[in-house]
C-alpha positions, 0 to 999 in steps of 0.5 A: 245794142240795137237801133231804134228805127221805123220799120221800112216795111209792113211789120208782118212782112218783116217777120215773115222775111226773118222767118224765111231767113231762119228757114234758109239756114236750116234747109233740111229741117221742118220749121216748127212755129208757135203762133201765139195769139192765133185767135185773131192773127194772120200768121207768117209766110214761110214760102215753100219751106216745110213747116208745122204751125201750132196756135195758142190763144186765150179762150173766148168765143170770137177767138175760137171762131177765128181759130177754127177757120184758119187753114194754116194751123196744124194744131191749136189750143185755147185756154189759160196761157199759163197751162196750155201744153208747150213742150220745152225747146220744141219751136224754132219760131214763136210769133206773138203779135199784139198778145203780150199787152192783153194777157194776164201774167204776161211775164210768166207767159213769156217765160213759157214761150222762151222755154218752148223755143229752141236754142238759136230760135226767134221770138217775134213780138209786136205790142203796144207800148204802155209807156207812151201817150197812147198807152197811157190814154188807153190804160186810163180812159173809161172802158167804153172809150178805150182804144185797144179793142180796135185793130192795132195793125192800123189802116194798112191791115184793114181788109187784109184777108187771113190765110183761111179767108175772111178777115181777122177779128179784133181782140175781144177785150181791151189791153191790160198793159202789164209792166213788161208790155213796153219797150223798157219792160221788154228790154229788161226782160231780155237782159234778165233772161239772157235773150238778144234783141237783134232788131227793134222798130217803132211805129204809130200804127195804133194812132194811125188806125184812129186817124193820124194828124187830125184825129182826137187820138192824135191830139190827145197823145200830143197833149199828154206828151206835152204835159209830161214833157215828153216822158210819155212820147207821142212819136210812137205807139207800137214796138216791133222786136226780133229777139233771138234765144242764144245757142250757147248751152251755158246760157240761162235755161228757163 
């Protein structure tokens, strides 16, 4: 059971804090990190702990250019996420920020991430929730009006430099929003795969990026929420999940 809360800190700081806590539990071990979505992310801050970071993402010109600039990556692969090389049980932490909603075959991609994660490792996921008013509008609006091409990290992330310098680009394509790209979808996935959701937070990051309070996105989201009698909520647009792969050797192996 998890508490659904609003994060007290920036999501990126939260993930870095959890990664450092994990590293402290293994003081003599190099931490292997899989940065899933490296083509436009900013990575984790593990401090002085020895670590090795491998990046993967879709193969697109903008994502490739950003990936090449990232000095924090020790290795990287761009291409079809169903086939990029991911050795089994090789990574302590898989960090997937705003990737799950924008990739095809998202459940299969998640399966590959979990298979590549060591027992006891962390899967750190941020995504836009398709089952919200924002997600509904972003799926249904014409392509040229869709909002998912903008930086979902919101106003707090604007102007934040990535580790290599410069600024992280937005995703090159609108989100696809397969069914697993939602709070309910991720909970179902974790139950079916024997994973544990240890922390869960909501935020209005994507809505705030488009002008919270008085902007058209806010008004449209409130309208959709009213029409659907709250089934599609306007109270959040994004979900942050800290997921742990059990160490029990009898747990289901993917």
